[in-house]
NUFI-171755 format. One record per residue (C-alpha): residue number from 1; residue in one letter; x, y, z. Coordinates in Angstrom, 1 decimal, decimal comma. Each point is the difference from the previous one (the first is absolute). Example, Ala and Ser with C-alpha at 12.3 -4.5 7.8 and 13.67 -1.06 7.14 Angstrom:
KELUM  resi  resn       X       Y       Z
KELUM     1     a    12,3    -4,5     7,8
KELUM     2     s     1,4     3,4    -0,7
END
This chain:
KELUM  resi  resn       X       Y       Z
KELUM     1     m   -34,5   129,6    80,2
KELUM     2     d     2,9     1,2     1,6
KELUM     3     s     2,7    -3,3     1,3
KELUM     4     s     0,5     1,9     2,7
KELUM     5     s    -3,8    -0,1     0,8
KELUM     6     l     0,5    -3,8    -0,2
KELUM     7     k     3,3     0,6     2,7
KELUM     8     p    -1,3    -1,9     3,5
KELUM     9     s    -0,4     2,3     2,9
KELUM    10     p     1,6    -1,0     3,5
KELUM    11     t    -2,8    -2,0     1,5
KELUM    12     p    -1,3     1,6     3,1
KELUM    13     f     0,2    -3,8     1,9
KELUM    14     t     4,1     0,7    -0,3
KELUM    15     k    -0,6     2,9     1,5
KELUM    16     k    -2,0    -0,8     2,7
KELUM    17     s     2,1    -3,1     0,8
KELUM    18     k     3,1     2,6     0,6
KELUM    19     l    -2,1     2,2     2,3
KELUM    20     a    -1,8    -2,6     2,2
KELUM    21     k     3,7    -1,5     0,9
KELUM    22     t     1,4     3,5     0,6
KELUM    23     f    -3,2     0,6     2,5
KELUM    24     q     0,3    -3,6     1,4
KELUM    25     r     3,5     1,1     0,8
KELUM    26     v    -1,1     2,6     2,3
KELUM    27     i    -2,5    -1,1     1,5
KELUM    28     h     2,5    -2,7     1,3
KELUM    29     l     2,0     2,5     1,3
KELUM    30     n    -2,1     1,5     1,7
KELUM    31     k    -1,5    -3,0     1,6
KELUM    32     s     3,4    -1,1     1,3
KELUM    33     t     1,2     3,4     1,1
KELUM    34     k    -3,6     0,7     2,2
KELUM    35     p     1,1     0,0     3,9
KELUM    36     l    -1,3    -2,9     2,1
KELUM    37     s    -2,3     0,4     2,9
KELUM    38     k     1,1    -1,5     3,2
KELUM    39     n    -2,8    -2,9    -0,4
KELUM    40     t     1,3    -1,0    -3,0
KELUM    41     a     2,3    -2,7    -1,1
KELUM    42     f     3,2     0,6    -1,6
KELUM    43     c    -0,1    -0,8    -3,5
KELUM    44     l     3,2    -0,6    -2,1
KELUM    45     q     0,9     2,0    -3,2
KELUM    46     l    -0,9    -2,9    -2,2
KELUM    47     v    -1,6     0,0    -3,1
KELUM    48     p    -3,0    -2,0    -0,3
KELUM    49     h    -0,2    -3,2    -1,7
KELUM    50     e    -2,8     1,3    -2,6
KELUM    51     t     1,3     3,1    -0,5
KELUM    52     k     4,5    -1,3    -0,5
KELUM    53     p     1,0     1,6    -3,1
KELUM    54     r     0,5    -2,5    -2,7
KELUM    55     p     1,0    -0,1    -3,0
KELUM    56     n    -2,2     0,6    -3,3
KELUM    57     c     1,1    -1,3    -3,2
KELUM    58     c    -3,5     0,2    -1,7
KELUM    59     n     0,1     3,8    -0,1
KELUM    60     n     2,8     2,1    -1,3
KELUM    61     s     1,0     2,0     3,3
KELUM    62     s     3,0     2,3     0,0
KELUM    63     n     3,1    -0,3     2,1
KELUM    64     g    -1,1     1,9     2,6
KELUM    65     d    -2,7    -2,6     1,1
KELUM    66     n     2,7    -2,3    -0,4
KELUM    67     d     1,9     1,5     2,9
KELUM    68     d    -2,6     0,3     1,9
KELUM    69     d    -0,8    -3,3     0,3
KELUM    70     g     3,7    -0,9     1,1
KELUM    71     d     0,0     2,4     2,6
KELUM    72     g    -3,4    -1,7     1,5
KELUM    73     e     1,4    -3,4     0,1
KELUM    74     q     3,2     1,1     1,8
KELUM    75     n    -2,2     1,9     2,8
KELUM    76     w    -2,0    -2,9     0,5
KELUM    77     a     3,0    -2,3     0,0
KELUM    78     r     1,8     2,5     2,4
KELUM    79     n    -3,0     0,4     2,2
KELUM    80     r    -0,4    -3,9     0,5
KELUM    81     a     3,6    -0,4     0,9
KELUM    82     a    -0,1     2,5     2,7
KELUM    83     a    -3,2    -1,2     1,3
KELUM    84     a     1,6    -3,9     0,2
KELUM    85     a     3,3     1,8     1,5
KELUM    86     f    -1,8     2,0     2,7
KELUM    87     v    -2,4    -3,5     1,0
KELUM    88     a     3,3    -2,1     0,2
KELUM    89     k     1,6     2,6     2,3
KELUM    90     l    -3,2     0,4     2,2
KELUM    91     f     0,1    -3,7     0,4
KELUM    92     a     3,5     0,2     1,1
KELUM    93     a    -0,8     2,3     2,8
KELUM    94     i    -2,7    -2,1     1,1
KELUM    95     s     2,3    -2,9     0,1
KELUM    96     a     2,8     2,1     2,1
KELUM    97     v    -2,9     1,0     2,4
KELUM    98     k    -0,9    -3,6     0,8
KELUM    99     a     3,8    -0,7     0,4
KELUM   100     a     0,3     2,7     2,3
KELUM   101     y    -2,8    -0,8     2,3
KELUM   102     a     1,0    -3,7    -0,3
KELUM   103     d     3,4     1,0     1,7
KELUM   104     l    -1,9     2,2     2,3
KELUM   105     q    -2,0    -2,5     1,3
KELUM   106     t     3,2    -2,6     0,3
KELUM   107     a     1,3     3,0     2,0
KELUM   108     q    -2,8    -0,8     2,3
KELUM   109     f     0,5    -3,4     0,9
KELUM   110     p     2,2    -0,5     1,8
KELUM   111     y    -0,3     3,7     1,1
KELUM   112     d     3,4     2,5    -1,3
KELUM   113     g    -0,1     3,3     0,8
KELUM   114     e     2,3     0,9    -2,6
KELUM   115     a    -0,9    -2,4    -2,8
KELUM   116     i    -3,7     1,6     0,6
KELUM   117     q     1,0     3,7    -0,4
KELUM   118     s     2,0    -0,7    -3,3
KELUM   119     a    -2,9    -2,1    -1,6
KELUM   120     d    -2,6     2,7     0,8
KELUM   121     e     2,1     2,3    -1,6
KELUM   122     a     0,4    -2,1    -2,7
KELUM   123     v    -4,1    -0,2    -0,4
KELUM   124     v    -0,5     3,3     0,1
KELUM   125     s     2,8     0,9    -2,9
KELUM   126     e    -2,1    -2,7    -1,9
KELUM   127     l    -3,2     1,7     0,9
KELUM   128     r     1,5     2,9    -1,4
KELUM   129     s     1,2    -1,1    -2,8
KELUM   130     l    -3,7    -1,2    -0,7
KELUM   131     s    -1,6     3,3     0,5
KELUM   132     e     2,5     1,9    -2,7
KELUM   133     l    -1,1    -2,7    -2,4
KELUM   134     k    -3,6     1,1     0,9
KELUM   135     q     0,4     3,4    -0,5
KELUM   136     a     1,9    -0,2    -3,2
KELUM   137     f    -3,1    -2,0    -1,1
KELUM   138     f    -2,3     2,4     1,0
KELUM   139     k     1,9     2,8    -1,4
KELUM   140     k     0,9    -1,6    -3,7
KELUM   141     r     3,9    -0,2     1,2
KELUM   142     i     0,6    -3,5    -1,4
KELUM   143     y     2,8     0,6    -2,3
KELUM   144     s     2,6     0,3     2,8
KELUM   145     s     2,7    -1,9    -2,5
KELUM   146     p    -0,1    -2,2    -3,0
KELUM   147     p    -2,5    -2,9     0,3
KELUM   148     h     2,2    -2,3    -0,6
KELUM   149     v     2,2     1,0     2,7
KELUM   150     t    -2,7     0,2     2,4
KELUM   151     f    -1,1    -3,2    -0,5
KELUM   152     l     3,7    -1,9     0,4
KELUM   153     l     0,1     2,1     3,3
KELUM   154     a    -3,4    -0,9     1,1
KELUM   155     e     1,3    -4,1    -1,0
KELUM   156     i     3,3     0,6     2,3
KELUM   157     q    -2,4     1,7     2,8
KELUM   158     e    -2,5    -3,1    -0,2
KELUM   159     q     3,1    -2,1    -0,1
KELUM   160     q     1,4     1,4     3,0
KELUM   161     s    -3,2    -0,2     1,9
KELUM   162     l    -0,5    -4,1    -0,3
KELUM   163     i     3,5    -0,3     1,2
KELUM   164     k    -0,7     2,1     3,1
KELUM   165     m    -3,1    -2,0     0,6
KELUM   166     y     1,9    -3,5    -0,3
KELUM   167     e     2,7     1,6     2,7
KELUM   168     v    -2,8     0,7     2,2
KELUM   169     t    -1,6    -3,3    -0,6
KELUM   170     m     3,5    -1,8     0,5
KELUM   171     r     0,8     2,1     3,3
KELUM   172     k    -3,8    -0,8     1,3
KELUM   173     m     0,5    -3,8    -0,8
KELUM   174     r     3,4     0,0     1,7
KELUM   175     s    -1,2     1,7     2,8
KELUM   176     e    -2,8    -2,7     0,3
KELUM   177     l     2,5    -2,9    -0,5
KELUM   178     d     2,3     1,9     2,5
KELUM   179     s    -3,3    -0,1     2,6
KELUM   180     k    -0,5    -3,5    -0,9
KELUM   181     e     3,5    -1,4     0,7
KELUM   182     s    -0,4     2,0     3,1
KELUM   183     k    -3,3    -2,0     0,9
KELUM   184     c     1,9    -3,3    -0,9
KELUM   185     s     3,2     0,7     1,8
KELUM   186     l    -2,4     0,9     3,1
KELUM   187     l    -2,2    -3,0    -0,7
KELUM   188     r     3,0    -2,5    -0,2
KELUM   189     k     1,3     1,0     3,4
KELUM   190     q    -3,1    -0,4     1,4
KELUM   191     l    -0,6    -3,6    -1,5
KELUM   192     d     4,1    -0,6     1,3
KELUM   193     d    -1,3     1,3     3,5
KELUM   194     v    -3,2    -2,3    -0,1
KELUM   195     v     1,9    -2,9    -0,9
KELUM   196     s     2,5     0,5     2,8
KELUM   197     h    -2,8     0,8     2,4
KELUM   198     n    -1,6    -3,8    -1,4
KELUM   199     k     3,3    -1,7     0,8
KELUM   200     s     0,2     1,2     3,5
KELUM   201     v    -3,2    -0,9     0,3
KELUM   202     e     0,4    -3,5    -1,4
KELUM   203     k     3,2    -0,3     2,2
KELUM   204     k    -2,2     1,1     3,0
KELUM   205     l    -2,6    -2,5    -0,6
KELUM   206     d     2,1    -2,9    -0,8
KELUM   207     y     1,8     0,6     3,3
KELUM   208     s    -3,2     0,3     1,9
KELUM   209     a    -1,2    -3,1    -1,6
KELUM   210     q     3,1    -1,6     0,8
KELUM   211     f    -0,3     1,2     3,5
KELUM   212     s    -3,6    -1,6    -0,3
KELUM   213     i     0,9    -3,4    -1,2
KELUM   214     l     2,8     0,2     2,4
KELUM   215     d    -2,7     0,7     3,0
KELUM   216     d    -2,3    -2,6    -1,3
KELUM   217     i     3,4    -2,7     0,2
KELUM   218     v     0,6     0,8     3,6
KELUM   219     k    -3,8    -0,6     1,0
KELUM   220     l     0,2    -3,2    -2,1
KELUM   221     f     3,3    -1,2     1,6
KELUM   222     d    -1,2     0,5     3,6
KELUM   223     a    -3,1    -2,3    -0,9
KELUM   224     g     2,3    -2,9    -1,7
KELUM   225     p     2,4    -0,4    -2,7
KELUM   226     g    -1,9     1,2    -2,8
KELUM   227     g     1,3     3,6     0,6
KELUM   228     f     3,3    -1,3    -0,6
KELUM   229     t    -0,6    -1,7    -3,2
KELUM   230     a    -1,7     3,4    -1,3
KELUM   231     a     2,9     2,1     1,2
KELUM   232     l     2,6    -2,6    -1,8
KELUM   233     r    -2,4     0,4    -3,1
KELUM   234     y     0,5     3,6     0,1
KELUM   235     a     4,2    -0,4     0,4
KELUM   236     v     0,1    -2,5    -3,4
KELUM   237     r    -2,2     2,7    -1,7
KELUM   238     s     3,0     2,6     0,4
KELUM   239     v     2,7    -2,9    -0,5
KELUM   240     r    -1,8    -0,6    -3,7
KELUM   241     c     0,0     3,7    -0,8
KELUM   242     f     3,6     0,0     1,1
KELUM   243     v     1,0    -3,0    -2,5
KELUM   244     k    -2,2     1,9    -2,7
KELUM   245     v     2,7     3,0     0,5
KELUM   246     m     2,7    -2,4     0,5
KELUM   247     i    -0,8    -1,8    -3,8
KELUM   248     r    -0,8     3,2    -1,4
KELUM   249     e     3,5     1,3     1,0
KELUM   250     m     1,6    -2,9    -1,5
KELUM   251     e    -1,8     0,1    -3,5
KELUM   252     s     1,6     3,8    -0,1
KELUM   253     s     3,1    -1,6     1,0
KELUM   254     n     0,3    -2,7    -2,8
KELUM   255     w    -0,1    -2,8     2,6
KELUM   256     d    -0,7    -3,4    -0,7
KELUM   257     i    -3,1    -0,4     1,8
KELUM   258     s     0,0    -4,3    -0,6
KELUM   259     a     4,1    -0,1     1,1
KELUM   260     a    -1,2     2,3     2,9
KELUM   261     a    -2,7    -1,9     0,8
KELUM   262     n     2,1    -3,1    -0,1
KELUM   263     a     2,7     1,4     2,3
KELUM   264     v    -2,6     0,4     2,7
KELUM   265     v    -1,5    -3,7    -0,6
KELUM   266     s     1,9    -2,2    -1,8
KELUM   267     g    -1,4    -3,0    -2,0
KELUM   268     v    -3,3     1,2    -0,1
KELUM   269     v    -2,1    -0,2    -3,2
KELUM   270     f    -2,9     2,5     0,1
KELUM   271     s    -3,3    -1,2    -1,9
KELUM   272     k    -0,6     4,1    -1,2
KELUM   273     g     2,6     2,8     0,0
KELUM   274     s    -1,8     2,1     2,2
KELUM   275     h     0,7    -2,4     2,6
KELUM   276     r     3,7     1,1     0,0
KELUM   277     c    -1,6     2,7     2,7
KELUM   278     f    -0,7    -2,5     2,4
KELUM   279     a     4,1    -0,7     0,0
KELUM   280     f     0,9     3,6     1,3
KELUM   281     e    -3,5     0,1     2,4
KELUM   282     s     1,9    -2,5     1,7
KELUM   283     f     3,3     1,4     0,1
KELUM   284     v    -1,4     3,0     1,1
KELUM   285     c    -2,3    -1,6     2,9
KELUM   286     r     3,1    -2,1     1,0
KELUM   287     e     1,7     2,8     0,8
KELUM   288     m    -2,1     2,2     1,4
KELUM   289     f    -1,8    -2,4     2,4
KELUM   290     d     3,4    -1,2     1,0
KELUM   291     g     0,1    -0,2     3,8
KELUM   292     f    -3,6     0,9     0,4
KELUM   293     d    -0,2    -2,6     2,7
KELUM   294     s     2,4     1,9     2,3
KELUM   295     h    -1,4     2,9     1,9
KELUM   296     d     2,7     2,6    -1,0
KELUM   297     f     0,0    -1,6    -3,8
KELUM   298     s     3,5    -1,2     0,4
KELUM   299     l     1,4     3,4    -0,5
KELUM   300     p     3,2     1,4     1,2
KELUM   301     n    -0,1     3,1     2,7
KELUM   302     e    -3,4    -0,9     0,8
KELUM   303     p    -1,2    -0,3     4,0
KELUM   304     k     0,0    -3,1     1,8
KELUM   305     d    -2,4     1,9     3,1
KELUM   306     e    -2,9    -3,1     0,0
KELUM   307     t    -2,0     1,9     3,1
KELUM   308     r    -2,0     3,1    -2,6
KELUM   309     r     0,1    -2,8    -3,0
KELUM   310     g    -3,7    -0,2    -0,5
KELUM   311     f    -0,5     3,9     0,5
KELUM   312     d     2,6     0,7    -2,5
KELUM   313     f    -1,5    -1,5    -2,5
KELUM   314     g    -2,9     1,1     0,4
KELUM   315     d     1,2     3,6     0,0
KELUM   316     r     1,8    -0,3    -3,3
KELUM   317     f    -2,9    -1,7    -1,6
KELUM   318     k    -2,1     3,0     0,7
KELUM   319     e     2,7     2,6    -0,4
KELUM   320     l     1,1    -1,6    -3,9
KELUM   321     k    -3,9    -1,4    -1,4
KELUM   322     a    -1,1     3,6    -1,7
KELUM   323     v     3,2     1,9    -1,1
KELUM   324     n     1,6    -0,1    -2,6
KELUM   325     p     3,2    -2,1     0,5
KELUM   326     v     3,0     2,3    -1,9
KELUM   327     r    -1,5     3,2     1,9
KELUM   328     f     0,1    -2,2     3,8
KELUM   329     l     3,3    -0,8    -0,9
KELUM   330     k     1,0     3,7    -0,8
KELUM   331     t    -1,3     1,5     3,3
KELUM   332     n    -0,1    -3,0     2,4
KELUM   333     p     3,2    -0,6     1,8
KELUM   334     d    -1,0    -3,4     1,2
KELUM   335     p     2,7    -2,7    -1,5
KELUM   336     g    -2,3    -3,0     0,5
KELUM   337     f    -2,0     0,8    -3,3
KELUM   338     g     3,2     1,8    -1,6
KELUM   339     n     2,2    -3,1     1,1
KELUM   340     f    -2,6    -2,9    -1,6
KELUM   341     v    -0,1     2,1    -3,1
KELUM   342     r     3,6     0,6    -0,6
KELUM   343     s     1,2    -3,5     1,1
KELUM   344     k    -2,7    -1,5    -2,6
KELUM   345     y     0,8     2,2    -2,7
KELUM   346     m     3,9    -0,9     0,4
KELUM   347     r    -0,9    -3,6    -0,2
KELUM   348     l    -2,8     0,0    -2,9
KELUM   349     v     1,9     2,2    -2,5
KELUM   350     h     2,8    -1,0    -1,2
KELUM   351     p     2,8     2,6    -1,1
KELUM   352     k     0,0    -1,1    -3,0
KELUM   353     m    -3,7     0,2    -0,8
KELUM   354     e     0,0     3,3     1,7
KELUM   355     t     3,0     1,1    -2,6
KELUM   356     s    -1,9    -1,4    -2,9
KELUM   357     f    -3,5     2,1     1,0
KELUM   358     s     1,3     3,0     0,4
KELUM   359     g     3,7     0,1    -1,0
KELUM   360     n     1,8     0,7     3,2
KELUM   361     l    -0,4    -0,8     3,8
KELUM   362     s    -0,9     3,3     1,4
KELUM   363     q    -3,6    -0,7     1,2
KELUM   364     r     1,8    -3,2     1,9
KELUM   365     k     2,5     2,0     1,4
KELUM   366     m    -2,7     3,0     1,2
KELUM   367     i    -2,2    -3,3     1,7
KELUM   368     n     3,5    -1,3     1,7
KELUM   369     a     0,5     3,8     1,0
KELUM   370     g    -3,3     0,4     1,9
KELUM   371     e    -1,6     2,0    -3,1
KELUM   372     w    -2,9    -1,2    -1,9
KELUM   373     p    -0,5     0,5    -3,6
KELUM   374     e    -3,5     1,1    -1,2
KELUM   375     t     0,5    -2,3    -3,5
KELUM   376     c    -3,3    -2,1    -0,9
KELUM   377     f     2,2    -3,4     0,3
KELUM   378     f     0,9     1,1     3,5
KELUM   379     a    -3,3     1,3     0,6
KELUM   380     a    -1,7    -3,4    -1,1
KELUM   381     f     2,8    -1,9     2,1
KELUM   382     a    -0,8     2,2     3,3
KELUM   383     e    -3,8    -0,6    -0,3
KELUM   384     m     0,4    -3,7     0,0
KELUM   385     a     2,7     0,3     3,0
KELUM   386     k    -2,8     1,8     1,5
KELUM   387     r    -2,7    -2,6    -0,5
KELUM   388     v     2,0    -2,8     0,6
KELUM   389     w     1,5     1,9     3,8
KELUM   390     l    -3,7     0,7     1,3
KELUM   391     l    -0,8    -3,8    -1,0
KELUM   392     h     3,0    -0,8     2,4
KELUM   393     c    -1,2     2,4     2,7
KELUM   394     l    -3,5    -1,7    -0,2
KELUM   395     a     1,3    -3,1     0,3
KELUM   396     f     1,7     0,7     3,3
KELUM   397     s    -2,2     2,4     1,6
KELUM   398     g    -2,6    -2,9     1,2
KELUM   399     d     0,3    -2,6     2,0
KELUM   400     q     0,1    -2,9    -2,5
KELUM   401     e     3,0    -1,7    -1,3
KELUM   402     v     1,0     0,6    -4,0
KELUM   403     d     2,4    -2,3    -1,5
KELUM   404     m     0,9     0,2    -4,1
KELUM   405     f     0,7    -2,9    -1,9
KELUM   406     q     1,3    -0,5    -3,7
KELUM   407     v    -0,9    -3,3    -2,3
KELUM   408     g     3,1    -2,0    -1,2
KELUM   409     r     0,4    -0,5    -4,0
KELUM   410     n    -1,6    -3,3    -1,3
KELUM   411     c    -2,4    -0,5     3,1
KELUM   412     r    -3,3    -1,2    -0,6
KELUM   413     f    -2,7     2,6    -0,4
KELUM   414     s    -2,3    -0,2     3,2
KELUM   415     e    -3,3     2,7    -0,1
KELUM   416     v     0,5    -0,2     3,9
KELUM   417     y     3,2     2,2     0,1
KELUM   418     m     0,3     1,2    -3,4
KELUM   419     e    -1,5     1,8    -3,0
KELUM   420     s     0,6     0,1    -3,3
KELUM   421     v     0,6     3,1    -2,6
KELUM   422     n    -0,2    -2,1    -3,0
KELUM   423     d    -3,0    -2,1     0,1
KELUM   424     d     0,5    -0,8    -3,8
KELUM   425     v     2,5    -2,4     1,2
KELUM   426     f    -2,4    -2,4     1,5
KELUM   427     g    -1,1    -1,6    -3,3
KELUM   428     a     3,6    -0,6    -1,0
KELUM   429     g     0,8    -1,7     3,2
KELUM   430     e    -2,9    -2,1    -0,1
KELUM   431     a     1,1    -1,3    -3,3
KELUM   432     g     3,2    -1,3     1,7
KELUM   433     d     0,9    -2,6     2,4
KELUM   434     g     1,1     1,9     2,6
KELUM   435     g    -2,5     3,0     0,3
KELUM   436     v     1,4     3,3     0,8
KELUM   437     r     2,8     1,5     2,0
KELUM   438     v     1,2     3,1     1,6
KELUM   439     a     2,5     1,8    -2,6
KELUM   440     f     0,4     2,9     2,8
KELUM   441     t    -1,9     1,9     2,6
KELUM   442     v    -0,7     3,5    -1,2
KELUM   443     v    -2,0     1,8     3,5
KELUM   444     p     1,3    -2,6     3,2
KELUM   445     g    -2,8    -1,1     1,9
KELUM   446     f    -1,1     0,5     4,0
KELUM   447     k    -0,9    -1,4     3,1
KELUM   448     i    -2,3     2,2     2,2
KELUM   449     g    -0,5    -1,8     3,3
KELUM   450     k    -1,9    -3,3    -1,1
KELUM   451     g    -0,7     1,6    -3,4
KELUM   452     v     1,4    -0,1    -3,5
KELUM   453     i     0,5     2,5    -2,7
KELUM   454     q     1,0    -2,1    -3,1
KELUM   455     a     3,5     0,6    -2,1
KELUM   456     q    -0,7     1,0    -3,6
KELUM   457     v     1,8    -2,1    -1,9
KELUM   458     y     0,9    -0,4    -3,8
KELUM   459     l    -0,3    -3,6    -1,2
KELUM   460     s     1,5    -2,0    -3,0
KELUM   461     p    -0,7    -3,8    -1,4
KELUM   462     a     2,0    -2,5     2,3
KELUM   463     v     3,0    -1,6    -1,2
KELUM   464     r     0,8    -2,1     2,6
KELUM   465     p    -2,2    -1,6     2,4
KELUM   466     d     2,0     1,3     3,0
KELUM   467     r    -1,7     1,4     3,2
KELUM   468     c     0,8     2,5     2,5
END
């Protein structure tokens, strides 16, 4: 047998394998070049996973077959990168449309014609870009530039759209903040107006209440001494208010309150520190009620004609009872009440005291010249002077005779003529041999006809059995 006959012939399997690969490649190309119908979705030229060429290490393929497999992998990778870049570009275009539309909405509230026109042009431009991407998709023209460059440009456009969205949001929030601040300013102004209105109403109510009180006092006074007692308490309340203002000014000026109280009533030991205010009340009442027994309050330049005295006192009472004293002094040329206020202020407020409180004597000079300051200190003084003046007018507007009396120091306490302002002293007085004695008079007493209004006194334990 010839040896050549024993030589193996080429197997039909190998030839069939090469022919199958060639045929499969031709069929694949025909499928990829087949035109798309209008109702068919676009399909990228990507090699299916199951037909992707793979290197065959089990058979002895030629070098040409290996080159075909490498080209398939490169085409698959290139197609995939192009698709990713196109999708990134599409998303960036959508973000740009959103940012332009948000800018358009912001320009409408509040209305800005120029901004609306500019934003509308931007929206149209971005929609046109999005339409161009749609046409490129249907025409299979997605390879406009290298994929990595397209991807980077899309990322930049995406970030720019986000920044624009943030800017639009900031403008909107700034506009809302300005609107809220404007509303707050308006509400704050309304609140100030309401507070001012309430204060004016309170003042009117206060004066109307005073008017009602004084009307009741007049009715009581016509019936007996009870009306004068109510008017006296009404005046004493204003004295205590002024004393509080005066003590507050002393504390602000670093006065020694104990030394000042001792200068007013020397040698008195107060059982409580708060009782030092009674010393200042005693000083104020002594100055304000000085001359109360006289028809003209012992004031200089007052008319001495007594023919219409009762009529004048009644008119003065009605004229002054329901007005602001400082405003009355500024607008009323009647020198009676003004002369009383000026004289009492000069006696009660020492120049050194005024200098200590305000740093100068400008207020004193104004009052002495017939001008009336509008300070809190003078307003409290004027209100006190008004009530004492009304009490004096009430006392001399009737037919009953009115006398004022003070209680001397070291006198025995009498419940008929006196009223204690410090009841805590009775326990200490009863422990001593001499009982309690009067240290000083705080508010003077009055005799109206046959009736007596008790004087308010500060008591202290007796140190010696002297009688007055």
